[in-house]
N, C-alpha and C positions, 0 to 999 in steps of 0.2 A: 684635354679634349682630343678627339680623334677625327681623322679623315677616313671616309669609307670608300670602298671601290667595289664595283660589280662588273666582272667580265661575264656577260650573259651569252652563253653559247647554246646552240641547238641541242647539244648532248648534255652539257653540264653548266652550272653557274659556279664561278669562282668568286668568293667574297673575301675581302681583306680589310684590315684597319691599320692605320699608321699615325703616329703622333706628329711626325715631321713631313709626311707626304711622300716619303721615299722608302724608308726602312719598314718592311712589313713586320708587324708585331703579332698578328694572329690572322689565320686564314682558314677557309673551309671550302669544300667542294660539294655541290648539291646536284643531284640528277635533275635534268630538265624534264618535268612531267607536265601537269596542268599548271596554268598561271597561279591558281589559288594554292595548290600544294607547294609549288616551288617557292613562291613569295612568302608563304608562312615560315618556311625554313630560313629564308633570307632575313626576315624580321627577327626570328629567334636568335640568329647569329649577331645581328647588330644591336638588339635591344639592351644588352648589358653595357654598351659603350655610350659615352656622351659625345655624340657626333656633331661636327660643325659644318660639314659639307660632304657630298657623295658624288663620285664620278661614275657614270654608267657607260659602258661600251657594249652595245647589244648586237646580236645577230639580226639580220634584216630580211627584207627591206624595212627601213624605219622612216618616219617623217621627222626631218630635222629643220623644216621650214617654220620659223617662229610665227609667221603670219597665217599658217594653216590651221583649220579647225581640228585637225588630227595631229598637231604637233605633239611629239612624245609618244606616239603610237608605234607599235610594230604593225606593219601594214599587210602586204599581200604574201605573207609567208605560207608555205605549205605545211608548216609545223602544226599539227592538230591542236586546236584550242587557243592558239596564239594569234591568229589572224585578226587584225584590227583591234588589238588589245591595247588599252591605255596604260602602258607600262609606267611612264613618267608620272602621270596623274595618280596612279595607284601608290607609287612610292611617296609622293608629296602628301597624300592623305595621312600617311603614317609618320613621316618625318618632314616637318615644315622648316626645311633648311635649304640653302643653295645647292643646286645639283647641276652637273654637267651631263649632257646627253649627246652621244654620238655612236658610231658603229664600233664594233669590236676591232675591226681592222684599222680604223682611224685611230683608235686608242693605242693599238700596237705600234702604228707608225709614229705616234707622238712619244711613246715610251722609248722607242729606239732612237728617235731624234734627240731626245733630251738626255738619256742615260745609257744608251746602247750603242749599236754598231754605226749609227749615223750621227753621233753627237759632235763630231768635228766637221759635219757637212752643213751647208746652208739650206738644203732641201732633201727630201727623201720620198721614196715610194716603198710601202710595205705590201708584199703580196703573200697571202697564205694559200698554200696548195694542199688540200686535204680532201675531206668529204665534199666540200665545195671549193670554189676559188673566189677570193675576195681581195680587194685592195684598198688601201688608204694612202693619203699623201699629206705631207707637211710642206708648205710653201711659205716663205718669209716668216717662218716660226709659228705658223698657224695651221691647224687642221683644215684641209681643203673641203669646203662644202659650198653649195649654191642653192638652186631651187630644191635640190635634193643632195644626197651623198653620192660619191662615185660608185659605180657598179663595174669595177674593172674586170671581173671574172666573166662578163658576158659580151665582151667585144668579139666580133667575128674573126675567125682565123682561116688561113688557107690550108686546105687538106694536104697532108703529106702524100707524095706520089705513091708510096707503098702502103698507105693506110686505107682500108675499106670499111672502117667502122663509121657508122652514121652519126654517132654522138649521143651522150647520155642526158643532155639538158632537155627537159620537157617543153621548154619555150623556144629554143633556138637550134637544137641539135648540135650543129658544128660551131658553137661558140667556144671560147677558151675553156670554160668549165666543162662543157660537154665533151671536149676532146682530151683534156689533160688532168682532170680531177682524179682522186683516188678511185671512185666508182667507175669512171671511164676506163681506167687501167684494168680494173678487176673484170669488168664486163668484156673488154676486148680480149683478154688473155685467160680468163677464168681462174685467175690467181690474184692474191693481194700483192701490193707493191713490194712489201718486204720479202716476199717469196720469189721475187724476180731480180734480186740484186745483181746477179752475175750475168744477166742478159743485156749485153751492151747495146744491141740494136734497139731494144725497147727504150732505153734511156736516151739514145740519140733521137728517136722520134719524139719522146716527151720533151726534150730540149728544143726541138724544132718549134713546137707550139708555144712553149714558154718564152723563147727568144723572140718570136713574132710579137708577143704582147709587150715585152720590154722595149722593142724597137718603136712600137706605137706610142708607148708612154714617153719614151725619149723625145720623139718628134713633137709631142703635144706639150709636155711639162718640162723637159730638159732637167730632170733631177740629178743631183750630184751622186746619190747613192740609191741602189736597189737592195732591199732586205727581203730575202725569200725564206719564209717559214712554213710551218704546217707539216703534217705527217709525211707527205710525199717527199718533201725536201730533207727529210732525215736520210734520204739516199744521197749522201754527199758527193757521189760520183757524178751527179747531175751537173754540178757547177761548172766543171771544165767544158762539158758539152754545150751548156747554155752560153757561156762566153764565146765559144767558137762559132756557134750558130748566129749569135748576135752580131759578131763582126762580119760574117758573110752576108747577112740580110741587110745590115745598115750600109755596108759597102763604102765606108769612109765618107758618107754624105755629109755628116756633121761631126764635129769634134766631141769626144766624150772623155770623162776621166779614165784613169787606168782601170781596166775591167777586173783585174785581180782583186782590187780593193773596193770597187764600186758595185760589184754584183756579189753579194755575200750573204752568209747565214746570220740570223739574229744574234746580236751581242748579248741580249738578255735571255736567250734561249726561249723557254716556255713562259717567261714572266713579262714579256713585252706588253701585252694588253693590260694586265692588272697593274703594272707600273704606270702605264699611260693613264689609266683611270684615276690612280691616286694623284698624279700630277695635275690632271684636269680638275679633280675635286679641290685641290689647293687653290687653283686659279679661280674656280667658281666662287670661293669665299670672298674674293676681293671685291 
């Protein structure tokens, strides 16, 4: 029998199966189109396998409150066709087995905590910086959720003195996602991030925004490790700038772990979320 995993992104779904909940034995990538078309391909992938549990990490916002009438739904997403879609309920109609349900970034945080760059830490925050910005946390060995899940990409940040861009987020303008996501970089400079690799001033400004976020998360959660992934963080020259700005902004107010090892790239690279989903599937079976 197999554990199944779904990393449900706004651009693509990654599905995988594993007999031990760790080693991926088969996987596929499916473009995210309509719910009906996308899930048909998900079912086509899983149907040949005898599944005993599935872990789902979904793009959001999603409803993770088990007492809610819309638990298991994708809620107020701008993704056409997916708003207030009963994702978990639709899955359970096809597979009547235990399922774990959380965000894609929470799943990535859990994957990194258990098998990646944070596996020697007691807590971690995973932040993905790409088309959007989202974050998940693991505290005391458990994914952090409450009335809802964290929306770490939408904290408000202070404008850089040299930045006159108003922000890309349609809800908040100058939130972290609005100022530091891939689209914000592209709209500000009329070039994609990968085409700006040699522009040091651009990355210093990007680091200013990301470091503000890490300082805020530090003061609220005090995690041992920050894992920064996503397309923008492929620009590895960002990490020294982020650590430098973090030190300046925190100003020795509280003690932190060594920044060279506690602000770092994903140990699982692009497999953090799908690994986390498999691990959560295994736990859902218990």
